Backbone bond lengths (Angstrom), bond angles and torsions (degrees), N, CA, C in turn:
res aa  C-N    CA-C-N  psi(-1)  N-CA   C-N-CA  omega(-1)  CA-C   N-CA-C  phi
1 M - - - 1.461 - - 1.527 109.60 -
2 T 1.301 115.39 139.37 1.452 121.71 -179.71 1.519 110.00 -81.63
3 A 1.322 116.21 139.19 1.467 120.82 178.74 1.520 109.89 -67.00
4 P 1.344 116.92 147.89 1.469 119.65 176.37 1.532 110.57 -58.94
5 L 1.319 115.37 145.69 1.459 122.17 -179.80 1.523 108.56 -112.95
6 T 1.328 116.51 119.04 1.458 120.45 176.80 1.522 108.42 -88.16
7 V 1.336 115.34 125.83 1.458 122.40 -179.89 1.522 107.64 -103.25
8 L 1.331 116.58 124.90 1.461 121.88 -179.10 1.526 110.81 -89.99
9 A 1.327 115.21 156.35 1.467 120.94 175.79 1.530 108.76 -65.47
10 P 1.338 118.08 124.30 1.459 119.92 179.15 1.523 113.55 -79.39
11 V 1.340 116.78 -19.41 1.464 121.78 178.80 1.526 109.28 -138.12
12 T 1.319 115.65 161.10 1.459 122.28 175.13 1.521 109.27 -88.50
13 G 1.332 115.95 133.20 1.461 118.97 178.13 1.515 112.22 168.13
14 T 1.322 115.57 -158.18 1.457 122.76 -176.90 1.523 110.22 -103.42
15 V 1.332 116.24 131.98 1.454 122.06 -178.68 1.531 109.96 -71.13
16 V 1.344 115.11 134.08 1.458 123.41 -177.95 1.532 108.42 -127.52
17 E 1.316 116.52 141.83 1.463 121.35 175.66 1.536 108.97 -63.36
18 L 1.327 117.12 135.00 1.463 120.24 -179.61 1.531 111.14 -59.25
19 S 1.313 117.13 -34.12 1.469 120.68 -179.90 1.529 112.61 -65.70
20 E 1.336 117.51 -15.42 1.461 122.48 179.62 1.530 112.96 -91.05
21 V 1.334 117.67 -4.64 1.462 121.35 -179.69 1.527 108.92 -70.05
22 D 1.335 116.05 134.87 1.461 122.06 -175.98 1.529 111.50 -80.89
23 D 1.329 114.69 57.71 1.458 121.82 176.38 1.526 106.04 -155.92
24 P 1.336 117.73 121.43 1.462 119.89 -173.78 1.527 114.49 -62.72
25 V 1.313 118.11 -30.30 1.463 120.35 179.89 1.528 110.59 -65.76
26 F 1.334 116.00 -43.32 1.465 119.76 179.15 1.522 111.82 -77.45
27 S 1.325 117.06 -46.66 1.470 120.21 -174.18 1.529 112.46 -64.29
28 A 1.319 117.25 -29.21 1.467 120.50 178.12 1.529 112.12 -87.92
29 G 1.331 116.86 -2.41 1.457 120.30 179.81 1.515 113.51 70.14
30 L 1.322 117.90 26.03 1.461 121.60 -174.98 1.533 113.46 -65.17
31 V 1.324 118.05 -30.47 1.464 120.21 179.41 1.522 111.93 -97.08
32 G 1.322 115.49 -7.75 1.460 120.38 178.24 1.507 111.20 141.44
33 P 1.333 115.57 168.50 1.458 120.69 179.14 1.530 111.11 -79.00
34 G 1.298 115.92 163.21 1.459 119.85 177.61 1.499 111.87 169.45
35 I 1.307 114.43 -151.88 1.463 122.20 -177.85 1.524 106.11 -151.36
36 A 1.287 117.85 169.07 1.464 120.40 179.33 1.528 109.28 -130.55
37 I 1.313 114.97 162.49 1.465 121.65 178.08 1.522 108.16 -130.62
38 A 1.330 115.84 127.94 1.462 121.26 170.59 1.527 105.11 -85.36
39 P 1.340 117.77 107.84 1.459 119.83 -172.50 1.523 113.26 -68.22
40 D 1.318 114.08 145.23 1.463 121.28 175.09 1.526 108.50 -69.31
41 A 1.340 116.01 135.94 1.468 120.52 -177.69 1.523 112.04 -59.80
42 A 1.333 117.36 -37.17 1.462 120.70 -176.33 1.527 112.59 -87.07
43 E 1.338 116.77 -41.59 1.464 120.36 -172.01 1.519 114.07 -106.86
44 G 1.327 118.53 -5.16 1.452 121.57 -174.76 1.505 115.99 -85.18
45 G 1.318 117.58 5.69 1.460 121.24 -175.93 1.513 115.82 -81.39
46 L 1.325 116.64 -13.76 1.462 120.34 176.40 1.518 107.63 -96.53
47 V 1.328 116.59 129.74 1.459 121.72 -178.46 1.518 108.01 -119.21
48 S 1.338 116.11 124.36 1.455 119.51 -177.24 1.522 111.83 -116.78
49 A 1.317 114.89 165.69 1.465 121.92 -179.76 1.527 109.72 -68.83
50 P 1.334 117.06 124.41 1.459 119.83 179.77 1.528 113.29 -76.26
51 I 1.341 115.80 -21.05 1.460 122.30 178.08 1.524 108.42 -142.25
52 T 1.321 116.11 165.25 1.461 121.45 172.05 1.520 107.69 -86.38
53 G 1.319 116.39 136.02 1.452 119.51 178.65 1.514 112.00 168.05
54 T 1.326 115.11 -160.40 1.455 122.46 -178.44 1.527 109.67 -103.30
55 V 1.337 115.87 135.06 1.464 120.57 176.55 1.533 106.60 -72.14
56 A 1.342 115.64 100.61 1.463 121.28 -175.34 1.523 112.04 -81.35
57 K 1.304 116.96 -36.25 1.470 123.35 177.14 1.515 107.16 -137.26
58 L 1.317 116.29 140.85 1.465 120.21 179.56 1.515 110.23 -144.49
59 H 1.307 115.17 119.44 1.459 124.42 172.12 1.523 105.25 -126.86
60 P 1.315 118.72 159.31 1.467 118.38 178.25 1.538 112.84 -56.22
61 H 1.320 117.49 -35.91 1.461 122.51 -174.24 1.530 114.12 -97.53
62 A 1.328 118.40 -2.53 1.465 120.95 -175.68 1.520 110.78 -163.41
63 F 1.342 114.92 153.11 1.462 119.48 175.04 1.522 110.02 -151.76
64 V 1.327 113.71 157.44 1.460 122.08 175.65 1.521 107.23 -124.70
65 I 1.323 115.68 130.49 1.464 121.09 174.52 1.524 107.19 -114.88
66 T 1.332 115.84 129.90 1.453 121.31 178.67 1.527 109.08 -104.23
67 H 1.323 115.52 123.53 1.459 123.81 178.40 1.529 109.23 -76.16
68 E 1.321 117.02 158.72 1.468 120.33 179.39 1.529 112.31 -60.51
69 S 1.324 117.66 -21.28 1.468 121.99 177.90 1.530 111.82 -76.23
70 G 1.347 116.43 -9.10 1.463 121.01 -177.91 1.519 113.48 98.08
71 R 1.332 117.05 -14.66 1.465 119.53 177.67 1.526 109.47 -73.69
72 A 1.341 115.64 144.63 1.454 120.78 -176.36 1.524 110.39 -128.04
73 V 1.319 115.74 141.03 1.464 122.55 179.68 1.525 108.71 -117.22
74 L 1.338 114.75 129.52 1.459 122.57 176.01 1.528 108.97 -101.49
75 V 1.328 115.85 132.69 1.464 121.77 170.76 1.517 106.57 -120.42
76 H 1.333 115.81 125.30 1.459 121.58 -179.38 1.524 107.42 -115.63
77 L 1.310 117.26 123.93 1.465 122.23 -176.01 1.524 110.03 -93.64
78 G 1.314 115.27 96.85 1.453 120.72 179.86 1.519 111.84 83.69
79 I 1.323 115.59 169.30 1.453 122.83 179.90 1.535 108.33 -110.05
80 N 1.308 116.04 134.59 1.470 123.68 -176.73 1.529 113.10 63.45
81 T 1.325 116.60 21.62 1.467 120.67 -179.56 1.524 112.13 -77.82
82 V 1.331 117.72 -11.88 1.461 120.30 173.99 1.531 109.49 -59.29
83 Q 1.329 116.81 -29.57 1.468 122.51 179.91 1.528 112.62 -63.63
84 L 1.321 117.46 -17.56 1.471 121.12 -178.68 1.525 112.23 -81.19
85 A 1.328 117.17 -8.75 1.471 122.57 177.71 1.531 112.31 52.77
86 G 1.329 115.91 37.96 1.458 120.65 175.85 1.513 115.06 90.11
87 E 1.320 117.94 -11.20 1.462 120.33 -178.36 1.525 110.67 -64.69
88 G 1.329 116.15 127.46 1.457 121.85 178.59 1.518 114.20 92.57
89 F 1.345 117.48 0.74 1.461 121.80 179.15 1.524 108.60 -117.62
90 T 1.332 117.13 137.38 1.456 122.16 175.56 1.517 108.35 -120.05
91 L 1.331 116.34 120.83 1.462 121.49 179.59 1.526 109.97 -88.47
92 H 1.332 115.67 138.90 1.466 120.97 -179.88 1.525 111.70 -115.06
93 V 1.334 116.40 3.24 1.461 122.12 177.29 1.525 107.87 -139.10
94 A 1.329 115.55 172.55 1.461 121.57 177.31 1.526 109.28 -122.49
95 Q 1.318 115.41 155.48 1.454 119.73 175.91 1.528 107.81 -58.23
96 G 1.332 116.86 136.13 1.458 121.87 -178.11 1.514 113.99 96.60
97 D 1.330 117.67 -15.70 1.465 120.90 178.41 1.527 110.51 -67.15
98 V 1.321 115.83 145.51 1.459 121.20 170.31 1.520 106.19 -91.88
99 V 1.334 115.75 126.80 1.464 120.96 -177.44 1.520 109.97 -122.26
100 H 1.316 115.15 152.90 1.457 120.80 178.26 1.522 109.53 -102.58
101 Q 1.313 115.02 144.69 1.455 122.10 178.75 1.533 108.77 -47.74
102 G 1.331 116.86 127.61 1.460 121.78 178.32 1.520 114.55 96.70
103 A 1.331 118.03 -12.36 1.471 120.45 179.48 1.527 110.21 -68.64
104 T 1.332 117.21 140.95 1.462 120.79 178.19 1.519 109.95 -72.41
105 L 1.352 115.62 126.04 1.460 121.10 -178.13 1.520 112.77 -108.37
106 V 1.347 116.16 -38.04 1.463 121.92 -174.61 1.525 108.60 -143.28
107 T 1.319 116.41 146.90 1.467 120.83 166.42 1.522 106.86 -121.16
108 W 1.337 114.95 145.76 1.470 121.60 -178.62 1.512 107.84 -158.71
109 D 1.315 116.51 176.30 1.462 121.38 -179.87 1.530 108.72 -122.27
110 P 1.349 117.04 94.95 1.463 119.15 -178.53 1.531 113.22 -59.10
111 A 1.320 117.64 -32.36 1.472 120.41 179.62 1.526 110.12 -65.41
112 A 1.331 117.35 -38.63 1.468 120.57 178.51 1.532 110.60 -66.91
113 I 1.325 116.98 -35.16 1.470 120.93 177.01 1.532 109.24 -61.50
114 E 1.329 115.88 -46.92 1.469 120.21 179.98 1.521 111.48 -67.71
115 D 1.348 116.75 -37.94 1.467 120.11 177.10 1.528 110.97 -61.55
116 G 1.334 116.01 -27.43 1.459 121.10 178.36 1.522 113.32 -84.67
117 G 1.338 116.71 5.62 1.456 120.32 175.55 1.523 115.62 90.48
118 R 1.330 117.27 10.01 1.467 120.85 178.88 1.527 110.23 -110.58
119 S 1.313 114.99 158.30 1.461 120.43 173.71 1.522 109.01 -79.24
120 A 1.323 117.19 137.54 1.463 121.80 177.64 1.531 111.84 -95.36
121 V 1.328 117.52 3.69 1.464 120.41 -177.13 1.534 110.59 -57.87
122 C 1.335 115.80 142.67 1.462 121.86 -173.97 1.525 111.29 -117.28
123 P 1.327 117.92 100.40 1.462 119.97 173.20 1.532 110.71 -66.75
124 V 1.326 115.46 139.09 1.467 123.32 174.87 1.524 104.70 -122.76
125 V 1.336 116.43 112.09 1.463 121.13 -167.07 1.524 111.58 -123.15
126 A 1.328 115.04 134.89 1.463 122.66 172.26 1.532 106.02 -82.62
127 L 1.324 117.28 96.02 1.461 121.27 -173.81 1.522 111.33 -58.54
128 E 1.324 114.49 127.27 1.457 122.81 178.48 1.519 112.91 57.80
129 G 1.323 117.26 19.15 1.462 120.61 176.48 1.517 110.17 -80.06
130 S 1.315 115.89 159.61 1.462 118.70 175.41 1.524 108.45 -90.78
131 A 1.310 115.47 142.75 1.468 120.78 -175.97 1.523 112.04 -57.63
132 D 1.330 117.50 -35.04 1.466 119.64 -178.15 1.523 112.98 -76.79
133 A 1.344 117.90 -7.33 1.463 121.36 179.04 1.529 112.62 -97.01
134 V 1.344 117.04 -6.16 1.461 120.93 -176.80 1.530 109.43 -115.66
135 T 1.336 115.24 123.72 1.463 120.91 -178.40 1.521 109.94 -122.33
136 P 1.338 117.51 120.45 1.465 119.33 175.68 1.531 110.53 -64.35
137 L 1.315 116.25 138.88 1.468 121.66 176.67 1.518 111.41 -103.69
138 A 1.323 116.41 -18.36 1.468 122.02 178.57 1.529 106.92 -111.12
139 P 1.328 117.99 118.41 1.467 120.39 -178.30 1.527 112.71 -64.90
140 V 1.330 115.05 146.61 1.459 121.61 176.52 1.526 109.23 -55.52
141 G 1.332 116.05 136.89 1.455 121.52 179.39 1.516 114.50 91.51
142 T 1.337 117.00 -8.71 1.464 119.44 -179.77 1.522 110.56 -92.90
143 W 1.303 114.18 159.75 1.458 123.39 178.05 1.528 107.45 -84.50
144 V 1.317 116.62 135.05 1.453 121.08 176.17 1.522 107.94 -130.91
145 A 1.316 115.57 135.37 1.463 120.31 177.78 1.525 109.20 -91.46
146 R 1.315 115.37 147.62 1.465 120.55 175.91 1.525 108.14 -51.58
147 G 1.332 115.95 130.56 1.459 120.95 178.55 1.513 114.39 94.41
148 E 1.323 118.15 -7.31 1.464 120.79 176.73 1.529 109.33 -83.62
149 D 1.330 116.07 156.50 1.465 121.22 178.44 1.523 110.15 -59.53
150 L 1.341 116.59 129.93 1.447 122.20 -178.83 1.518 112.14 -112.21
151 L 1.338 115.82 -48.45 1.463 119.95 177.13 1.512 109.99 -153.94
152 I 1.330 114.81 164.30 1.452 120.34 176.76 1.523 108.43 -122.28
153 W 1.321 115.00 136.27 1.460 121.98 -178.08 1.527 107.14 -112.94
154 E 1.328 115.02 107.26 1.476 121.01 -178.40 1.510 110.74 -76.07
């Protein structure tokens, strides 16, 4: 049996139900179960690794980290931010890098994303996980600081 994996909040902000995210792929749980964070305008610009592992996919607006157990976590920075073609995002790691939980991976400006007419909400998804194996640790509507426990993946 695989040990439970604690996933940390990658950004500071308010916890939002994944089903409330304004994107059908995330809200329907099509890529996996999880939770989302509406980032704080002032403190939400630093994005850290929610788990320790290898950066399997890296785009300015999204990344996937694969844990040594094979489980992978997707963090998506904002909705429809792929349309920005990387503008406003600074990467601090490269695809293939091994990162430790809490390490800064990306910096961005969530307020600028919202000023541009997009949602800055950040889905945090247990890729291909089963819904009954993922338990939120931070209740919806509460404030969570980057690096605090967000969910546990059994």
